[in-house]
N, C-alpha and C positions, 0 to 999 in steps of 0.2 A: 504895642502889641508885638509879639514875637511869632510871626506866622509859621516859620519853619519849625519852631519848637512845638507849636500846637499840632502841626501835621504829624510830627514824629510821635507825639503822645497818642494821637488818634490812631495812627497806623499800628503802634505797639499794642494798644489795648484791643483794637478791633480784630487784629489778625493773629496775635500771639497768645492772648490770655487763655483761650480755651484750646490752643494747639490745633486749630482747624487745619485739616489736610488741604494741601494746595498744589495746583498744577501751574507752572509758569509758561506763558506763551511769549516767545521772543519775536518781536515784531520787526519785519524787514520792509514794512511799508505797504503791505497788501491791502486792497480794498475789502478783502474778506476777513481780516483779522478779528474784527468784532464778532463775526459769525462763528468763528472757532470758539471764542469765549462763551457765546450763547449756547452752543452745543454742549460744551463742558458743564456749564451751569445747569442746563436742562437735565443732565445726568446726575444732578444733586451732588456735584463735586465743585468745590470752590476753586477759582482760578484768577490769575492776574495777567494783564498784558504789560510788557515792559519793552523799551527799545532794545534792539539786539546788542548795542554797545554799552549797555549799563551793567555794572558789576552785579553778579548774582550772589545772593545770600543763601548758601546751602544749609538752611536751618532744618531741623528734624521733620517739620511738617511738610516740606517740599517732597513730592512723590514722583514727579516726572516733568519733562520739558517737551514742549511742542514748538517746532520751528515753522513760522508762517510762510506764506507766499511773498512775492515781491514784484514790483514793476521792472526791476533790474534783471539783467542777464548775469549769470555767474561768471561769464567771461569778460564782463566789463572791467575796465581798469579800476574803477571806483566801486566795484560791487561790494555790498556789505558782507562781512565775514565773521564767523565765530569758530572756535575750535571744537568741532563736533566730537572729535575723539576724546578730548578732555572732559566734555560734558557727559559722555556715555560712561566714563569711568566712575561717575558719581550716581547717575540716574538713568532710567529708560528714556529714550529720545524718539520722537515721532516727527519726521520732516514732511511737510506738505508742499507740493509743487516746488517753488524755489528752495524750500528747506530740504526737499529730497534731492534736487539737483546739486545743491551745495554739499550735501552729505556724500553723494557719489564722487564729486570732484575732489573733496578733501582726502578721501581714501584711495584715490588713484584711478577713478573711473573716467569715462569719456562723455562729455556733455557738449553738444554742438547746436548751432542754430537750426531750427526745423526748416525743411524745404518749404513748408507752408505752415502758417500759424494755426495751431490746433485749438479750436474754441468751440464749445458746445457739448452736446450729449454724445456719449460713447458707451459701448457695451464692454464692461469689464469681464474678462475671462480668467477665473482663478486657476492657476497652474499647479499650486502646491498647497496642501492643507496647512493651516497655521492657526494659532490661537486668535490672531487678529481677525480671522474670518468666521469666528463662531456665530452661528445663526444667520450667516450671509449666504445668499444664493450663489450657485456656481457661475451664473452670468447675471450681472447687475448693472443697471444704468448709473453712470457717473458723469460728472461735469468736468470738462477739460478747459483750461485757460492758460496756455503757455506758448512762448515763442521758441524756447529751447527744448531739446529732447535728450534723454539719457540714452546714448547709443551703446554704451558698454559699462557694466557694473564692475566694481573692484573685485579682485580675486577672492576676498574673504566674504563676499555677499552672495545671496541667491535670489533669483527672480521668483516672486510670489504670484504675479498676475500680469496680463498683457491686455491690449485691445487690438482691434483690427488694424489700427494705423500706427501704434507704437509698441516696440518690443519690451519696454520696461514701464509698466504702469504701477507696480508695487514691488518692493524688495525688502530684505532684512539682512542684517549682519549675522554671520555664523560665529560660533565659538562662545566660550563661557568665561573668557578673561575679563569681560566687562558687561555692563548691562546691555540689553537688547536695543538695537537701533532699527527703526522702520522708516521706509520712505514711500510716500504715495505721490505719484505724479498728478493724480486727479485731486479735486477739492471735495472731501467728504462732508464739509461743513455746510454746503449750499443745498438749497431745497431740491435741486434737480438730481443730486446724487441720492437715489431713493433709499439706499441702505447705509448711507454715509454716517448717520448718527450712531448706528449700531457698531460700525467700525471704530468710531471714536470711543464709544462706551467700552468696547472690548479692550482698547488700549488703557483706558483709565482703570478699569476694574480688574481685568485678568492679567494685565502686564504690570501696571503700577501698584495694584493692590489697594485702590481707594475704596473706602467704606460706603460711599454714596449717602452720607448722613447730613449733608448740608441742605437743610430744609428751611422754609420760612419760620417754623416754630423754633428751630435750632438758632436761626439768626436772631430772632427776637430775644430769646433768653440770654444768649451770649452778649448781644449788644446792650441790653439793659444793664447787665452786670458790669460791662466795660464802661458805660456812661457813668454809673455810680462811682466808679473808681476815678475816672477822669475829672468829674465835676466836684466831687466831695460835697461840701456844704455851701458851695458858691451858688450864685444866681445866674440864670441864662436869659438873655433877651433874644427875641426872634421876630422877623418880619414874616407875616403870613399872607397868602394871596388867595386861599381857597383852592389852590391847585393840588395835585396829587403829591408831588415831592415834598413841599413844605408841610402839608398836613400830616403825612406819614412820619416825617422827621420829628415834627413837634410832638406827635403822640408817643413816639419812642422815648424822647427826652422826658416827657411828662410821666411816663411809666417809671422812669428812674428817679426823678426828683420832685414830682408833684407840682404844686403851685409855685415853686421857686423858678419855674419857667414862666416868663412874662411874654405873651404874644401880642403883637400889634398888627392890626388889619386896617389898612388905609383905604378909604373910598376916594379914589382919584378922579371921580366924575365921569370916567369912561368905562365903568363896569357894565355888565349886562343888566337888564331890567330886574330889579329886586334882588340882585346878587348880594349886595352888602348885607341886607337883613337876613337873607336865607343862609348865607355862609356863617354869620355870627350865631344864628340859631343852631346850626349843625355843630359848631365848635362847642356850644354850651351843652349839647346832648352828649358829645364825646367826653366832656369833662375838662376841656382845655381852659386855661386861664388867659383869656384874650380880651384886649381892649379895642373897640372900634373907633376910628377917627374919621370924622366927616370933613374932608379937606377939598370938597368939590370946587368951591368958589376960588380957592387958592390956585388950583390947577387951571381952571378956566381963564383966570387972569393972566397966568404965565403963558398960556397957549394962544392968547388973543392975537390975531393977525399972522400967525405962523402957518405956512403952507408946505414948507420943505419936509419930506418924511423923516430924514435923519435928524433934522433940527427938532422936530416934534418928539422923537424918541429920546433924544438927549435931555430935553426940557423935562419930560416926565420922569426920567431916571434921576436927574439932579434934584428936582422938586421933592420926589419921594424921599431921597436921602435926607434932605433938610427937615422934612416933617418927622421922619423916623428918629433922626438924631435929637430933635427937640423933645419928643415924647420919651425917648430913652433916658434923658437926663432927669426926668421926673421920678425915676426909679433908683433908689439908692443901693449901692453895693453890687451893681452888676459887673461881673468879670468875664463873662463869656458870651459869644454870639453864636446862636444856632443857625445853621443853613441847610437847605435841602439839596446840596450838591450831589449829583449822581455820577456814575462811572464814566459815561461818554464825555462829560465835561473834563474829567481828570485825564482820560486817554488823549484827548485832543491837545491838552496843554503840554504833554510830554511825548508827543508822537515823534516818529522818526524824522518827519519833515517839518516839525514845529507846528505852532498853531495855524489854523486855516486863515486865509485872507478874510478880513471882516466884510461881510456882505451887508449886514444890518447890525447896529448896536442895540443894546438893551433887550436881548431876548429874555433875560431875567433880571432881577434886581442886582445891580453890580456896584462895586466901589465901597460897600459898607465896612469891610474889615479895615482897609487902609484909613478910612475916615474916622473910625471909632476906636481904633487901637485896642481891640478886644481879641482874646484867644478864641479860635474857632472850635465849634462842636459840629461835626458833619457825620451823623450816623449812617447816611445812605451813600457815602463816598465811594463804595465799591459795588454798588448795585446798578443793574440796568433797569430801564423803566418798567418792563414787564415784571421784574422781580420786586420792584417797589410796590406794585399793585398787589402781588401775592402776599407780601408782608402786611400791607394795609388790611387785606381780608383777614389775616391771622389776628390783627389787632382789633378787629370788629368795627372798622371804619365803614360807613354806609357805602353800598355798591355804587350809587349814583355819583358820589363824590370821587370815588376811585377811578371810575370808567368814563368820566366826562371827557369831552374832546379837549385837546390842547387849546389853550387860549393865550394869545400873545401878552407879554408883560405890559406893553403900552395900551392894551385893551382896545376899545373901539376907536381910539384916536388914529390908529393906522388902518381902520376900516371906514374912516370918513376921509375921503380924498379932498385935500385942500384945508381950509381953515376950520378949526374946531369951535363950535358954539354950543351952548346948552340946548338950543332948539334942535340942532342937527343930531345931537346925542340922543335926545328923547325920540326923535323920528326913527333913528336906526335901532334903538332899543325895542321899539314896538315891532318893527319888521323882523328883527332878529329873533325875538321870542316866539313869534308866530311860526317862523321857519323851523326853529329847533323843536318846538312842540309838535309840528306837523311831521317832522322826520321820526319822532318817537311814536306818534300815533299810527303811522304807516309801517312801523317795524323796520325803518331804514337807518335809525340813528347808530346802532351798533355795527352796521355794515359799512359805514364810512369812517375814515380815520379822523377827519376834521371837517367841520362845516361852519359857515357863517355868512352873514349878509354884509355887503359893502355899499355904502352910500356914495354915489358918484356926483361930482360937481357939474352935473349936466341936467338941464331941465328940457322937457319936451312937451309938445301940445297933445292933449288928450280930450276925450269927450265922455262926460258922465251925465246921463240923462239928456237934457237939452242944453247943457252948459259946456263950454270949452274950458279946459284946465291947462295950466302951465306949471308943471310940478316936477319933482325930482325922479331920478331913475335909481333903482336898486339892482345890484348884481348879486346873484346867489352863487356861492362857492361851496363845492363838496369834493373831497379828494379821497382816494384810497392810497394807503402807504403802510410801510412797516415801521419806519423810524423818522419819517419826515425829510430824509436826505434826498429822496426822489419821491415823486407822487404822480398819480394819474387821476384825471378827472373822473368822478363817480358817474356811472351811467344810470342816473335816476330815471324811473319810469315816467313816460310822458304824462300819464294821468296824474301823477304826483305833482309834476311841474305845473300843470294846468291848474290844479287845486291850489297850490301855494301862491301862484301868481294872483289868482282871484282873491284869496284871503288877504293878501297884503294890500292890493289896490282898493279893495272894498272897505278895509278896516283901518288903514293908516292914511289919514288926511295929510296930503303933502307929497304922496308918491303915486304916480299914475302909470309907471312902466317898470316891468321886471324882466331882467335878462339872466341867462345862465352861462357861467364861465366854463368853457371846455378846453382850457389850456392845461398842459401838463408841466411838471417840474422835473428837469429843465425842459424848455428854456425859461418858462415863467417861474415865479416863486408862488408859494401857497397863498401868502398874504399879498395884497396889492401894493402895500407900502412897506 
């Protein structure tokens, strides 16, 4: 397999075939960079994030450049740097926080360390009318997060807005010799900047001239056409999990090549109750060509006696690859491997600081391309999760499948603390299905980001009727989050918690105690293992 070649082919077809307009975000390492991209995408304009030091391809579809924030100070010896002047000679530029400070310094302005770190809400006061403020209030709440302050702008620039504490909250470059340059000391991309999305939209539409025509329907038609060209008459094999990403990716590929897509769905013995049959039934209704493999006993054998969480994850990942590889060899003439890779995975692998430290392995199925030597097909490679769901709705995939809670790749194996046995799996499956169904019946399922039950390796004494019991404890977990990077415990109503505790204890023989996890991430993780 030639991975780099396959990625070049995918990038060429997905991004160039239809000349989709594009905004480029140069990443200086800000925690908010992905939020900038989301704001641009929400305005129906396609964008990409790229490290600040990566060469830029100034192709015709590129309409503008946004400079992100950064944890660095522009006065640091090793501060990241780009030639803003050279960029502006080709395209309009918008600098946000560090990007604004860098712009000011590059052109001869003065940027110094703030007397006190400015973090939190501020009131933006517009001092000069400008296209960037179209539809924005004269005073608007914005979010500040910076340690440096622009004390003096360059001679060729003018101040557009201030706040009570900083003299330069927004500025632009005068003159017609190059494209316009804007600098914003605040973060328009975050929720707390109440009119920030409007500011970004003004830059995209009124300054860069973007058409705002990048929609789910547009993406589907362009991607299907691109897939037909990339795949040709070849066959594609794909591992499916019942999750959002793999299902949407498979449906797009199926739209392009029909039953030359061969899906494989493996029952690893740690799925939720009835999930294997339910997912296969849904795939059949969608029209996907999917084969179900019952490998439960194989996984139980491999997991026997294993209690270390990381070891369990690796065993499940390795065993899955072996099963998938064996099944794939039964299909002749397969030349490509379909995957549900999405944009956050891509961004992390090429980030300014490099891949994150591994906290847990096997979040998703990994290792398949290197093992199988197949060219990759990744139709969702440039989409965020919320965009994947929108595309799924456009494709007609059932709402319940698209908006189901995230479920870990290792399944219930990491929600059973300690050794995995078939008995424990069945016990947790029963408690889990009662919990999920109760969340739905109480109207709470869509209000939490992820929920699940955890079987603890703890037994305690209980009383049922006139008999004493000595049975397992189940912990219930429910969190609110945007992307899973941080999460808070969901404040479920007491009456719901009382109801589900009684339901589980009364209906699942082997469990006599239910507790609720009120830990946030950080410091805890969402899953217990």
